[in-house]
C-alpha positions as a printed NumPy array, in Angstrom:
array([[ -7.403,   4.557,  -4.321],
       [ -9.479,   2.409,  -1.984],
       [-10.898,   3.38 ,   1.391],
       [-10.852,   1.191,   4.487],
       [-13.388,   1.677,   7.258],
       [-11.624,   2.671,  10.458],
       [-13.359,   2.745,  13.823],
       [-12.284,   5.391,  16.338],
       [-12.785,   4.817,  20.057],
       [-11.828,   7.251,  22.8  ],
       [-10.811,   6.263,  26.297],
       [ -9.351,   8.591,  28.915],
       [ -8.321,  11.175,  26.318],
       [ -6.58 ,   8.685,  24.014],
       [ -8.062,   7.911,  20.625],
       [ -7.631,   4.475,  19.12 ],
       [ -8.318,   3.373,  15.565],
       [ -8.887,  -0.164,  14.33 ],
       [ -9.78 ,  -1.584,  10.935],
       [-12.326,  -4.437,  10.806],
       [-11.067,  -5.618,   7.397],
       [ -7.476,  -5.725,   8.698],
       [ -7.388,  -7.612,  12.012],
       [ -4.445,  -6.549,  14.139],
       [ -4.135,  -3.171,  12.428],
       [ -4.524,  -0.669,  15.281],
       [ -3.028,   2.677,  16.22 ],
       [ -3.57 ,   5.486,  18.737],
       [ -3.256,   9.236,  18.96 ],
       [ -3.719,  12.087,  21.4  ],
       [ -6.381,  13.601,  19.146],
       [ -8.872,  12.332,  16.603],
       [ -6.774,  13.787,  13.781],
       [ -3.56 ,  12.226,  15.072],
       [ -5.227,   8.817,  15.458],
       [ -6.49 ,   8.934,  11.864],
       [ -3.106,  10.105,  10.521],
       [ -1.159,   7.456,  12.442],
       [ -3.783,   4.864,  11.525],
       [ -3.37 ,   5.615,   7.813],
       [  0.41 ,   5.33 ,   8.091],
       [  0.2  ,   2.075,  10.041],
       [ -2.406,   0.669,   7.629],
       [ -0.093,   1.262,   4.648],
       [  2.68 ,  -0.624,   6.465],
       [  0.233,  -3.41 ,   7.442],
       [ -0.996,  -3.77 ,   3.829],
       [  2.609,  -4.066,   2.59 ],
       [  3.2  ,  -6.921,   5.053],
       [ -0.026,  -8.684,   4.081],
       [  0.862,  -8.328,   0.392],
       [  4.293,  -9.883,   0.966],
       [  2.604, -12.759,   2.818],
       [ -0.061, -13.016,   0.095],
       [ -2.703, -12.569,   2.806],
       [ -4.633,  -9.489,   1.664],
       [ -8.395,  -9.548,   2.215],
       [-10.457, -10.377,  -0.876],
       [-12.096,  -6.952,  -0.752],
       [-12.917,  -4.044,   1.505],
       [-16.365,  -3.794,   3.014],
       [-18.483,  -0.67 ,   2.823],
       [-19.742,   0.998,   5.967],
       [-23.249,  -0.334,   5.25 ],
       [-21.954,  -3.893,   4.89 ],
       [-19.978,  -3.542,   8.098],
       [-23.059,  -2.3  ,   9.962],
       [-24.937,  -5.42 ,   8.89 ],
       [-22.15 ,  -7.973,   9.372],
       [-20.403,  -6.706,  12.501],
       [-22.539,  -4.122,  14.326],
       [-20.42 ,  -4.455,  17.509],
       [-17.499,  -2.777,  15.735],
       [-19.491,   0.44 ,  15.582],
       [-20.725,   0.363,  19.186],
       [-19.645,   3.6  ,  20.899],
       [-17.277,   4.331,  18.023],
       [-16.938,   6.771,  15.174],
       [-16.502,   5.399,  11.659],
       [-13.974,   7.072,   9.364],
       [-12.847,   6.243,   5.85 ],
       [ -9.08 ,   5.992,   5.527],
       [ -7.44 ,   5.982,   2.081],
       [ -5.307,   2.929,   1.42 ],
       [ -3.394,   1.892,  -1.666],
       [ -3.907,  -1.797,  -2.341],
       [ -1.413,  -3.531,  -4.611],
       [ -2.496,  -4.328,  -8.133],
       [ -1.836,  -7.444, -10.135],
       [  1.52 ,  -8.189, -11.706],
       [  1.351,  -7.613, -15.458],
       [  3.776,  -8.952, -18.034],
       [  4.981,  -6.29 , -20.485],
       [  7.235,  -6.388, -23.52 ],
       [  9.714,  -3.617, -24.216],
       [ 12.363,  -3.035, -26.864],
       [ 15.884,  -2.4  , -25.568],
       [ 19.247,  -2.211, -27.255],
       [ 21.048,  -5.458, -26.369],
       [ 24.097,  -3.609, -24.987],
       [ 21.839,  -1.518, -22.739],
       [ 20.115,  -4.684, -21.585],
       [ 23.457,  -6.241, -20.659],
       [ 24.349,  -3.122, -18.627],
       [ 20.925,  -3.216, -16.937],
       [ 21.321,  -6.907, -16.087],
       [ 24.794,  -6.352, -14.601],
       [ 23.545,  -3.412, -12.519],
       [ 20.479,  -5.349, -11.361],
       [ 22.623,  -8.301, -10.333],
       [ 25.031,  -6.024,  -8.456],
       [ 22.022,  -4.485,  -6.649],
       [ 20.689,  -7.942,  -5.757],
       [ 17.555,  -7.49 ,  -7.86 ],
       [ 16.042,  -9.162, -10.856],
       [ 15.697,  -7.314, -14.165],
       [ 12.01 ,  -6.52 , -13.697],
       [ 12.287,  -5.083, -10.198],
       [ 15.353,  -3.069, -11.22 ],
       [ 13.622,  -1.573, -14.273],
       [ 10.429,  -0.781, -12.342],
       [ 12.357,   0.855,  -9.487],
       [ 14.245,   3.03 , -11.97 ],
       [ 11.113,   3.945, -13.905],
       [  9.244,   4.853, -10.705],
       [ 12.162,   6.961,  -9.511],
       [ 12.211,   8.823, -12.838],
       [  8.434,   9.257, -12.758],
       [  8.691,  10.684,  -9.249],
       [ 11.342,  13.161, -10.351],
       [  9.357,  14.215, -13.406],
       [  5.817,  14.191, -12.032],
       [  6.357,  14.946,  -8.356],
       [  4.006,  13.61 ,  -5.688],
       [  1.844,  10.574,  -6.172],
       [  4.437,   8.09 ,  -7.419],
       [  6.953,   6.581,  -5.058],
       [  9.867,   4.272,  -5.614],
       [  9.907,   1.071,  -3.564],
       [ 11.795,   1.444,  -0.318],
       [ 12.572,  -2.167,   0.555],
       [ 15.331,  -4.098,  -1.185],
       [ 14.169,  -7.359,  -2.708],
       [ 10.504,  -6.457,  -2.234],
       [  8.161,  -7.858,  -4.874],
       [  7.013,  -5.067,  -7.134],
       [  3.574,  -4.762,  -8.6  ],
       [  2.999,  -3.112, -11.974],
       [ -0.433,  -1.825, -12.828],
       [  0.114,  -0.76 , -16.452],
       [  3.078,   0.14 , -18.542],
       [  2.744,   1.382, -22.092],
       [  5.671,   1.785, -24.367],
       [  5.   ,   3.822, -27.425]])
């Protein structure tokens, strides 16, 4: 899990949050807590869009680096660290599957409008979510590129 620096500003009882490493990513709330919560939710959505556009920043800056590079961001603001899940790299994996099962998987993937990889990953993530509970989520968007961090078949 990575952490993005968010800057909170208050004006007339409304709290706003912006993220220097993610231009255009802003949110508001009626309280500090609400601004941070809405900011985290919006940032996750923003990161998904940047990932689809292949426009993610090269890396996230630390608070110290931000102070040195863009001190105006911190003027009259409060810095907070907001957890954000950045996509990993796509990894090629090899698995062994009965050929009849593979044919069934391919037919189901085609009927769902997905490729074999995205179909298998979506199913595996759904199963992992059922078995392990929180922390693993199945992709919500149809046709969305999926990223696999590591898969081990044993």
